[in-house]
C-alpha positions as CSV (number, residue, x, y, z in Angstrom):
1,M,-12.2,30.4,8.3
2,G,-12.4,32.2,5.0
3,L,-8.8,31.6,4.5
4,I,-9.3,27.8,4.9
5,Y,-12.2,27.8,2.5
6,M,-10.1,29.7,-0.1
7,G,-7.2,27.2,0.5
8,K,-9.6,24.3,-0.1
9,D,-10.7,25.9,-3.4
10,R,-7.1,26.3,-4.7
11,I,-6.5,22.6,-3.9
12,S,-9.5,21.5,-5.6
13,R,-8.8,23.7,-8.7
14,K,-5.4,22.1,-8.9
15,I,-6.9,18.7,-8.9
16,E,-9.6,19.5,-11.4
17,N,-6.9,21.1,-13.7
18,A,-4.9,17.8,-13.5
19,I,-8.1,15.9,-14.7
20,S,-8.7,18.3,-17.5
21,Q,-5.0,17.7,-18.5
22,G,-5.5,13.9,-18.5
23,I,-3.1,13.1,-15.6
24,F,-5.8,11.0,-14.2
25,P,-9.5,10.6,-14.7
26,G,-10.5,10.9,-11.2
27,A,-9.3,11.2,-7.5
28,V,-10.3,11.4,-3.8
29,L,-8.4,13.6,-1.4
30,L,-8.6,13.4,2.3
31,C,-6.5,15.7,4.5
32,A,-6.7,15.5,8.2
33,K,-4.9,17.2,11.2
34,N,-4.9,14.2,13.5
35,Q,-8.4,12.8,13.7
36,K,-10.1,16.0,12.3
37,I,-10.7,15.9,8.7
38,L,-10.1,19.2,7.0
39,I,-10.8,18.1,3.4
40,H,-12.6,15.0,2.1
41,E,-13.6,15.5,-1.6
42,S,-14.1,13.5,-4.7
43,Y,-13.3,14.5,-8.3
44,G,-13.7,13.3,-11.9
45,M,-14.7,9.9,-13.1
46,A,-14.2,6.5,-11.5
47,D,-14.8,4.7,-14.7
48,I,-14.8,6.6,-17.9
49,F,-16.4,3.7,-20.0
50,E,-19.3,3.1,-17.5
51,K,-19.5,7.0,-17.0
52,R,-19.4,6.5,-13.3
53,K,-18.5,9.5,-11.3
54,M,-16.1,9.4,-8.4
55,R,-17.6,9.5,-4.9
56,K,-16.1,10.2,-1.5
57,D,-16.6,6.6,-0.6
58,S,-15.3,5.2,-3.8
59,V,-13.1,2.1,-3.2
60,F,-9.7,1.9,-4.9
61,D,-7.3,-0.9,-5.7
62,L,-4.6,0.4,-3.3
63,A,-1.7,-1.7,-4.9
64,S,1.4,-1.4,-3.0
65,L,-0.2,0.5,0.1
66,T,-0.9,-3.3,0.8
67,K,2.6,-3.5,2.1
68,P,2.4,-0.9,4.9
69,L,-1.3,-1.2,5.6
70,A,-1.7,-4.9,5.7
71,T,1.5,-7.0,5.5
72,T,3.8,-4.7,7.8
73,L,1.0,-4.1,10.5
74,A,0.1,-7.8,10.5
75,L,3.8,-8.5,11.2
76,S,3.8,-5.9,14.0
77,K,1.1,-8.0,15.7
78,L,3.1,-11.2,15.4
79,I,6.0,-9.4,17.0
80,E,4.0,-8.0,19.7
81,R,2.9,-11.7,20.6
82,D,6.5,-12.7,20.5
83,Q,5.6,-15.2,17.7
84,V,8.3,-13.7,15.4
85,F,11.3,-11.4,15.6
86,L,12.9,-8.7,13.4
87,D,16.1,-10.3,13.4
88,Q,14.7,-13.9,12.8
89,K,16.0,-15.6,9.5
90,I,13.5,-17.0,7.2
91,G,15.2,-20.4,7.0
92,S,14.1,-20.9,10.6
93,I,10.5,-20.2,9.7
94,L,9.9,-21.6,6.2
95,A,11.4,-25.1,5.5
96,E,11.6,-24.5,1.9
97,F,14.2,-21.9,2.4
98,K,16.3,-23.6,4.9
99,T,18.9,-25.2,2.6
100,T,19.1,-22.1,0.2
101,L,21.2,-19.1,0.0
102,K,18.2,-17.2,1.2
103,A,18.1,-18.9,4.6
104,D,19.9,-16.0,6.3
105,I,17.6,-13.2,5.2
106,T,15.8,-11.7,8.2
107,I,12.4,-10.4,8.5
108,D,13.8,-6.8,9.0
109,M,15.7,-7.2,5.7
110,L,12.5,-8.2,3.8
111,L,10.6,-5.2,5.4
112,R,13.5,-2.8,4.6
113,H,14.1,-4.2,1.0
114,T,17.7,-5.1,1.6
115,S,17.1,-8.9,1.2
116,G,18.8,-9.1,-2.1
117,F,15.6,-10.1,-4.0
118,P,15.0,-8.3,-7.3
119,A,12.5,-5.6,-7.6
120,H,10.1,-7.5,-9.8
121,R,9.6,-10.5,-12.0
122,E,6.7,-11.4,-14.4
123,Y,5.8,-14.5,-12.5
124,F,2.1,-14.3,-13.8
125,K,3.2,-15.4,-17.2
126,K,4.4,-18.8,-15.8
127,I,1.5,-19.0,-13.1
128,I,-1.3,-18.8,-15.6
129,K,0.1,-21.7,-17.6
130,T,0.5,-24.0,-14.8
131,N,-1.9,-26.7,-13.7
132,E,-0.5,-26.4,-10.1
133,N,-2.0,-24.4,-7.2
134,P,-1.2,-20.9,-8.3
135,R,0.0,-19.5,-4.8
136,Q,1.9,-22.7,-4.3
137,Y,3.7,-22.3,-7.6
138,L,4.4,-18.6,-6.8
139,R,6.2,-19.6,-3.6
140,Y,8.1,-22.3,-5.5
141,L,9.2,-19.6,-7.9
142,L,10.2,-17.4,-4.8
143,V,12.3,-20.2,-3.3
144,H,14.1,-20.8,-6.7
145,E,14.6,-16.9,-7.5
146,V,18.2,-15.8,-7.9
147,L,19.2,-13.0,-5.6
148,E,20.4,-9.9,-7.4
149,N,22.5,-8.5,-4.7
150,K,24.1,-9.8,-1.5
151,I,22.1,-10.1,1.6
152,D,21.8,-6.9,3.3
153,E,24.0,-5.0,1.0
154,K,21.7,-2.8,-1.0
155,Q,18.2,-1.3,-0.7
156,V,16.3,-2.3,-3.6
157,Y,12.4,-1.8,-3.4
158,S,11.1,-5.4,-4.0
159,D,7.5,-6.8,-4.4
160,L,9.0,-10.3,-4.1
161,G,10.3,-9.8,-0.4
162,F,6.6,-8.8,0.6
163,M,5.3,-11.9,-1.2
164,V,7.7,-13.9,1.2
165,L,6.4,-12.0,4.2
166,S,2.9,-12.7,3.5
167,W,4.0,-16.5,3.3
168,I,5.6,-16.0,6.8
169,I,2.5,-14.4,8.4
170,E,0.4,-17.3,7.1
171,E,2.8,-19.9,8.4
172,I,3.1,-18.5,11.9
173,S,-0.6,-17.3,12.3
174,C,-2.1,-20.4,10.5
175,Q,-4.5,-17.8,8.9
176,R,-4.7,-16.5,5.5
177,L,-3.2,-12.8,5.2
178,D,-6.6,-11.1,4.6
179,R,-8.3,-12.9,7.5
180,F,-5.5,-12.2,10.0
181,V,-5.2,-8.5,9.3
182,S,-8.9,-8.1,9.3
183,K,-9.4,-9.8,12.6
184,Q,-6.4,-8.3,14.4
185,I,-6.4,-4.8,12.9
186,Y,-9.2,-3.6,10.9
187,S,-12.3,-5.0,13.0
188,P,-11.0,-3.8,16.3
189,L,-10.5,-0.3,14.7
190,E,-14.1,-0.7,13.4
191,I,-12.7,-0.5,9.8
192,D,-15.1,-2.0,7.4
193,D,-13.9,-0.8,4.0
194,L,-10.3,-2.2,3.7
195,F,-10.4,-5.7,2.3
196,F,-9.0,-8.1,-0.5
197,L,-10.8,-9.7,-3.2
198,E,-10.0,-13.2,-4.4
199,T,-9.3,-13.7,-8.2
200,G,-12.4,-15.0,-10.0
201,L,-14.6,-15.2,-6.9
202,K,-17.8,-12.9,-7.1
203,S,-18.2,-12.8,-3.3
204,K,-20.7,-10.9,-1.2
205,K,-18.0,-8.3,-0.8
206,F,-17.8,-7.8,-4.6
207,I,-21.4,-7.7,-5.1
208,Q,-21.6,-5.2,-2.1
209,Y,-19.0,-2.8,-3.5
210,R,-19.1,-3.3,-7.4
211,Q,-20.6,0.1,-8.0
212,K,-18.2,1.8,-5.7
213,I,-15.0,0.2,-7.0
214,V,-12.8,2.4,-9.2
215,A,-11.7,1.1,-12.6
216,T,-8.0,0.5,-13.4
217,Q,-6.3,-0.5,-16.6
218,Q,-7.6,-1.9,-19.8
219,C,-5.7,-5.0,-19.4
220,P,-3.9,-6.2,-22.8
221,W,-3.9,-9.9,-21.7
222,R,-6.9,-10.1,-19.5
223,K,-8.5,-8.4,-22.4
224,K,-10.9,-6.2,-20.4
225,V,-11.1,-3.2,-18.2
226,I,-10.2,-4.3,-14.6
227,V,-12.9,-3.5,-12.0
228,G,-13.0,-5.5,-8.7
229,E,-9.9,-7.5,-9.5
230,V,-6.5,-6.6,-8.4
231,D,-4.5,-4.8,-11.1
232,D,-1.3,-6.3,-10.1
233,D,-0.6,-9.1,-12.5
234,N,1.4,-11.2,-10.1
235,A,-1.1,-10.8,-7.3
236,W,-4.1,-11.6,-9.6
237,A,-2.4,-14.8,-11.0
238,A,-1.7,-16.0,-7.4
239,G,-5.2,-15.5,-6.3
240,G,-5.7,-11.9,-5.4
241,I,-4.4,-12.0,-1.9
242,E,-0.7,-11.2,-1.5
243,G,1.8,-9.3,0.6
244,H,2.7,-6.9,-2.0
245,A,-0.6,-5.9,-3.5
246,G,-4.3,-7.0,-3.3
247,L,-5.7,-4.5,-0.7
248,F,-8.8,-2.6,-1.7
249,G,-10.1,0.5,0.3
250,N,-11.5,4.0,0.5
251,A,-10.0,7.2,1.9
252,G,-12.1,7.3,5.1
253,S,-11.0,3.7,6.1
254,I,-7.3,4.6,5.3
255,H,-7.7,7.6,7.4
256,K,-8.7,5.7,10.4
257,L,-5.8,3.3,10.0
258,C,-3.4,6.2,9.6
259,F,-4.6,7.9,12.7
260,E,-3.8,4.7,14.6
261,I,-0.3,4.8,13.1
262,L,0.0,8.5,13.9
263,K,-0.7,7.9,17.6
264,A,1.8,5.1,17.7
265,L,4.4,7.4,16.2
266,Q,3.5,10.2,18.6
267,N,3.6,7.7,21.5
268,K,0.0,8.4,22.4
269,P,-2.5,5.7,23.7
270,T,-3.5,3.3,20.8
271,R,-6.1,0.7,20.4
272,V,-4.2,-2.2,18.2
273,L,-0.9,-1.1,17.5
274,R,2.1,-1.1,20.0
275,P,3.9,2.3,19.7
276,D,7.4,0.9,20.5
277,I,7.2,-1.7,17.7
278,I,5.9,0.8,15.2
279,Q,8.6,3.3,16.2
280,N,11.3,0.7,15.8
281,F,9.8,-0.1,12.2
282,V,10.3,3.5,11.2
283,S,13.7,4.1,12.5
284,R,16.2,4.6,9.8
285,K,19.1,2.3,9.2
286,N,22.1,3.1,7.1
287,K,20.8,6.4,5.7
288,H,18.2,4.4,3.6
289,D,15.0,6.3,2.6
290,M,12.7,3.2,3.1
291,V,12.2,2.0,6.6
292,A,10.6,-1.3,7.7
293,G,7.4,-1.4,5.6
294,F,7.2,2.3,5.0
295,D,8.8,4.9,2.9
296,T,10.1,8.4,4.1
297,P,10.7,11.7,2.4
298,S,13.8,11.7,0.3
299,K,16.0,14.6,0.5
300,E,15.2,15.6,-3.2
301,G,12.3,14.8,-5.4
302,S,10.1,13.3,-2.7
303,S,6.6,12.5,-3.7
304,S,5.6,14.0,-0.5
305,G,6.8,17.4,-1.5
306,K,9.2,19.8,0.3
307,Y,7.4,20.3,3.7
308,F,6.8,17.0,5.4
309,S,9.3,16.5,8.2
310,T,12.1,13.9,8.1
311,S,10.1,11.9,10.6
312,S,7.2,11.4,8.3
313,I,6.3,8.1,6.8
314,G,4.1,7.2,3.8
315,H,3.8,5.0,0.8
316,L,2.8,5.0,-3.0
317,G,0.9,2.6,-4.8
318,F,1.3,1.8,-8.6
319,T,-2.4,2.4,-9.5
320,G,-2.1,6.1,-8.3
321,T,-2.7,5.8,-4.6
322,S,-0.5,7.2,-1.7
323,F,-0.7,8.3,1.9
324,W,1.6,10.4,4.2
325,I,1.8,10.9,7.8
326,D,3.7,13.6,9.7
327,P,3.9,13.1,13.3
328,E,5.4,16.5,14.0
329,T,2.4,18.5,12.4
330,G,-0.2,15.6,12.8
331,L,-1.1,16.0,9.1
332,I,-2.4,13.1,7.1
333,I,-2.7,13.3,3.4
334,I,-4.6,10.5,1.5
335,F,-4.6,11.0,-2.2
336,L,-6.1,8.2,-4.3
337,T,-6.4,8.4,-8.1
338,N,-7.0,5.9,-10.9
339,R,-4.1,7.1,-13.0
340,V,-3.7,3.6,-14.6
341,H,-7.3,4.1,-16.1
342,P,-7.4,3.2,-18.9
343,L,-3.5,3.0,-19.5
344,R,-0.6,2.2,-17.1
345,S,1.6,4.3,-19.2
346,N,0.3,7.5,-17.9
347,E,2.9,8.9,-15.4
348,G,2.0,12.5,-15.3
349,I,1.2,12.0,-11.5
350,K,4.8,11.8,-10.7
351,K,5.2,15.5,-11.3
352,F,1.8,16.6,-10.2
353,R,1.8,14.6,-6.6
354,P,4.7,16.6,-4.9
355,Q,3.3,20.0,-6.1
356,M,-0.1,19.1,-4.6
357,H,1.3,18.1,-1.3
358,D,3.3,21.5,-1.2
359,L,0.0,23.3,-2.0
360,I,-1.9,21.4,0.8
361,F,0.9,22.1,3.3
362,S,1.1,25.8,2.4
363,E,-2.7,26.3,2.5
364,L,-3.5,24.0,5.7
365,I,-0.5,24.1,8.1
């Protein structure tokens, strides 16, 4: 027991040193072995301007963790119901793509980032100037976007592909993404603290969580410090609910969801996810590091460090968030920071994150 406490102290000191070096203002770390939580601690500041301290239940803008924890899992439910298939072409689902060069892109290609879509586009600059419905205009831009690569030729991590996936989920389910994933995934798992926030709408959810929400960037074009609005420019301009970004949540809720994913990976009884579907999602194709909806440890320079097994899955979020799940050891590491607060240009976390994962593995496993 003493060794575990000493290990926790070493991990905490490393995070506190990172804060003192300006790598991020604050963080929440949750480490678990299967369902058992070994460490759940908060560090530093949630908002340096309001002088709010970080809390264990602080709510973060999860950024691209939206992709695996909302969009991907929503698709798994539609596949479970035989409402959509991984090899289904998007032209057969969305009429707008039917006569375009993108018609033959499959769901699987979008999930695995091999669709040919570019990584990123600054759509928000056009969206904020239009009088049209922001979300509909975003989808118009997606339909008319020029592919950068041939379909299924190259893996390029793409926000745009997940914008299309959220559109597909809504077309098939006849529900908005946030409502569908909450009803089908989060509520059955009794997860209350994973949610989307609509742009410009001061909802009950916003009022309820305002003092827990972690600040992100001091936005140069919104001209304010972002708190309770999605940091991602395109997601914000389109209304706050998108397939690539928009999810907010705390470490405890993410752990509940990651534990369900872990059980699916280990082929153990699950509550909402069908193990064979999740296992199919995380199977590698063509030696790519990214599987369907998730990332896996790369051979060199992985953010997960050196010790996670090759069967591990995880994901990073631009705001400074991450999770990793190792089905061989049962280890779940959720590390949430506000590294973009107050400036997005702060990238010190890239070097720090693998070092911290290695330290956790050496101390706890």
